[in-house]
C-alpha positions, -999 to 999 in steps of 0.1 A, spaced: 0 0 0 11 35 -8 4 64 17 6 102 18 29 119 -7 37 87 -26 1 82 -34 -3 118 -45 28 116 -67 14 84 -83 -19 101 -91 -1 130 -107 20 107 -128 -11 88 -140 -28 121 -149 1 129 -172 -7 98 -193 -44 104 -195 -45 127 -225 -23 107 -248 -30 70 -237 -66 72 -228 -76 87 -262 -60 57 -279 -79 33 -256 -112 50 -261 -112 40 -298 -106 3 -291 -135 -22 -296 -121 -45 -269 -129 -38 -232 -101 -18 -216 -94 -8 -181 -64 6 -162 -57 -7 -127 -33 10 -103 -7 -8 -82 -32 -12 -54 -57 -30 -76 -81 0 -79 -97 7 -113 -87 42 -124 -100 41 -160 -124 22 -182 -130 28 -219 -164 33 -236 -166 -3 -247 -162 -15 -211 -186 11 -197 -213 -1 -222 -207 -38 -214 -202 -37 -176 -215 -3 -164 -203 33 -158 -196 30 -121 -164 9 -123 -139 36 -116 -128 36 -80 -137 -1 -75 -113 -29 -69 -105 -49 -100 -122 -81 -87 -154 -62 -79 -159 -54 -116 -163 -90 -124 -188 -97 -97 -166 -110 -69 -166 -97 -33 -130 -109 -26 -98 -109 -46 -94 -139 -69 -67 -165 -64 -48 -153 -94 -51 -115 -100 -37 -110 -135 -31 -72 -130 -12 -78 -98 10 -105 -114 17 -82 -143 27 -53 -120 49 -76 -99 67 -94 -127 68 -63 -150 56 -86 -178 26 -90 -200 3 -117 -185 -27 -135 -202 -55 -157 -190 -91 -164 -196 -119 -152 -174 -157 -157 -173 -176 -124 -167 -214 -123 -165 -216 -156 -183 -193 -146 -211 -157 -158 -219 -130 -131 -221 -94 -134 -230 -77 -110 -206 -42 -96 -213 -26 -73 -187 5 -52 -195 25 -31 -171 26 7 -174 60 23 -167 69 59 -157 99 77 -171 121 61 -144 112 26 -153 89 20 -123 56 2 -128 27 26 -119 -3 7 -132 -15 -21 -155 -36 -19 -186 -60 -48 -191 -75 -56 -224 -106 -79 -223 -115 -95 -256 -149 -113 -258 -142 -149 -270 -175 -163 -260 -184 -174 -296 -151 -191 -301 -153 -209 -268 -189 -220 -273 -179 -233 -307 -149 -251 -292 -171 -267 -265 -196 -278 -291 -168 -292 -312 -154 -311 -281 -189 -326 -274 -193 -336 -311 -158 -351 -311 -167 -371 -279 -198 -384 -298 -177 -392 -329 -151 -411 -308 -179 -430 -292 -194 -438 -326 -160 -448 -340 -154 -471 -310 -188 -488 -317 -179 -491 -354 -146 -506 -345 -162 -532 -323 -187 -539 -350 -160 -543 -377 -141 -568 -355 -173 -587 -346 -182 -593 -383 -148 -609 -390 -151 -646 -397 -147 -670 -368 -115 -688 -362 -117 -726 -363 -127 -755 -385 -147 -751 -417 -153 -787 -429 -118 -797 -441 -101 -764 -434 -87 -748 -402 -88 -710 -403 -67 -687 -381 -64 -649 -386 -48 -618 -371 -61 -583 -377 -47 -549 -366 -59 -515 -378 -35 -486 -377 -63 -463 -367 -96 -470 -350 -111 -483 -382 -95 -504 -409 -94 -506 -447 -83 -543 -446 -110 -570 -447 -112 -607 -451 -140 -632 -451 -146 -670 -452 -180 -685 -459 -198 -716 -472 -210 -711 -508 -228 -745 -509 -223 -780 -495 -191 -785 -515 -175 -751 -518 -160 -725 -494 -152 -690 -505 -125 -668 -490 -109 -635 -498 -86 -609 -485 -91 -572 -494 -71 -540 -490 -89 -507 -496 -68 -476 -504 -63 -454 -473 -77 -461 -439 -102 -446 -415 -140 -442 -419 -141 -441 -458 -119 -472 -461 -139 -491 -435 -172 -482 -452 -158 -496 -485 -149 -529 -467 -185 -532 -457 -195 -528 -493 -171 -555 -503 -183 -579 -476 -220 -575 -484 -215 -576 -522 -193 -607 -521 -218 -625 -499 -245 -617 -524 -225 -627 -554 -217 -661 -540 -253 -671 -543 -252 -670 -581 -216 -670 -591 -191 -698 -582 -161 -688 -604 -137 -665 -586 -129 -646 -618 -165 -640 -627 -172 -630 -591 -145 -603 -592 -160 -591 -625 -194 -588 -609 -178 -570 -579 -162 -545 -603 -196 -540 -620 -213 -533 -587 -185 -510 -575 -189 -489 -607 -225 -480 -598 -215 -463 -566 -204 -431 -584 -172 -426 -563 -141 -406 -572 -115 -423 -594 -90 -423 -565 -112 -448 -545 -102 -484 -553 -93 -516 -536 -75 -549 -542 -88 -583 -535 -76 -619 -538 -105 -644 -540 -104 -682 -539 -129 -710 -538 -120 -744 -521 -139 -775 -531 -142 -798 -501 -148 -829 -522 -117 -828 -544 -95 -802 -527 -95 -781 -558 -84 -745 -550 -94 -720 -577 -83 -684 -573 -83 -650 -591 -65 -617 -582 -78 -582 -586 -45 -563 -581 -36 -577 -547 2 -574 -547 6 -594 -515 6 -628 -532 -7 -656 -510 19 -682 -500 11 -719 -502 34 -741 -482 39 -775 -465 69 -792 -449 85 -798 -483 76 -768 -505 68 -731 -506 50 -715 -535 35 -681 -544 0 -683 -559 7 -657 -586 -20 -646 -610 -27 -613 -628 -55 -588 -625 -62 -551 -621 -76 -535 -589 -113 -528 -585 -114 -492 -596 -132 -468 -620 -104 -466 -644 -119 -494 -666 -155 -496 -677 -153 -534 -680 -127 -557 -667 -121 -595 -668 -99 -617 -646 -79 -648 -652 -83 -678 -630 -58 -703 -618 -62 -735 -598 -42 -761 -578 -50 -792 -558 -43 -789 -521 -32 -819 -500 -36 -827 -463 -12 -805 -443 -10 -778 -470 -13 -742 -457 -21 -709 -475 -11 -676 -459 -31 -645 -470 -18 -611 -460 -19 -573 -468 8 -548 -476 6 -534 -440 30 -563 -434 53 -562 -465 56 -524 -468 67 -517 -432 101 -499 -433 131 -499 -410 153 -470 -401 171 -472 -434 139 -472 -455 141 -509 -464 108 -527 -467 100 -559 -447 90 -576 -480 77 -611 -487 111 -628 -484 112 -623 -447 78 -639 -444 91 -669 -464 121 -671 -441 97 -673 -411 78 -701 -428 110 -720 -436 121 -719 -400 91 -741 -392 77 -717 -366 47 -731 -348 26 -699 -347 34 -682 -380 10 -653 -376 23 -642 -342 59 -647 -353 54 -625 -384 39 -598 -362 68 -600 -338 93 -598 -366 75 -568 -381 74 -550 -347 112 -556 -344 118 -544 -379 96 -513 -381 110 -478 -374 83 -456 -359 46 -461 -354 23 -484 -373 11 -464 -404 -10 -489 -422 -36 -515 -414 -26 -551 -417 -44 -585 -417 -33 -621 -421 -53 -653 -427 -39 -687 -424 -57 -716 -440 -48 -753 -434 -61 -784 -451 -70 -810 -425 -77 -840 -448 
C-alpha cells in the first residue's frame, strides 16, 4: 500500500498519461481498463462502460467481475509484480473473455499501473465446447464401429476340411483391410482378403460394401474370376471418385476334391502356399477394382491342395513396413519365417514386423492362415 505523498505523486503521474494514452484506448473495440498498483480501477474505456456499467472507476478490479473478494490469481497484480505481460481467460457475466494485462512504466522505469484488455471470445469458446462434445460423440461412434468391424470378421476354427486362423490390426480406429470365409454351398468354401486404399472411416465403409457384395455374389456365381468381374460392376455403380479403389484376392476351395481356384484383382501381396517340403507363391494377374476401366475381366488359376498344405493370405501393411534405413519388410522375410518351421506363423510374423519397423504403425494389416486338414 502507498500512503501520503507517494500516493499523490502516483496520481499526478497517471494524470500525465491520460490525454495521450486514454484517447487511444477509447477507440478500441475491446474492453479496456487501467488498474493502479493497489488494484483499484482508475479508468475504463467506452466499450467496457457499455458492457459492464459506468460506475467501475474507483472499484477494486475483482469487484468489476462480480466478486466480493480478490481472486486467487489476480492478473493485473501479477503483471505489476513481474513487469511482464500476462494473459489468462476469465468468465464475466456468463461470457468468456481473453484478458491480457500489460504493465505501465513511468519515465524512471517504475511500474505505476497495469492496462488490461478484455476480448470477448464467447463465440469461439462455445464453438470449441460444441466441437469437443461432437468429437466425444464421434469417438464413441467410432469405437462402436470398431467393435462392429471386429465382430463381423469370420470366426477362427474349422470349416469342414479347413482350419482357419487370422490376425487383424488397424493402424487407426477403423481399418481398410478386410477378409472373409463363408460356405457357398455344401461343397465349396469361399475366402478372400481385401485391401482398400487409405484407412479410417471411408476405407472401412468400403470394406462393408465388399463384404456385403461378395456374400450376395456367392449365391449366383461360383467362379472367382467372374465373381470379381461382378464385384467391379457393382462398384462402378457407386459413383465414387477415381481415387477410390481396392485390391482383392478371392479363392474357392472344393471340399470334395480339394480343388483350390483363385483370381486376383490387383492384390500385390501374393498368398503363400506351403507345406513341410515346398513353398509356392500363388501368382495370378489382375487389375484392382477401380473406376479406371469400364469393363474388366480376370484370369483364373487353380491347384489341388493336400492334407497339411497351408495358404497364408496377408496385406501390404506387413510387407511395406520400413526400417530405419527405409528398407521394406518384404515377402522374403515372411518366407524365411515359414522356412524356419515356426509353430505360430501369424504371431511370429507380427513379432518380426514390430522388431523391424521404425516408428509407429502407419498402415492396417491383416493375415489369414488356411490349413487343409484332410
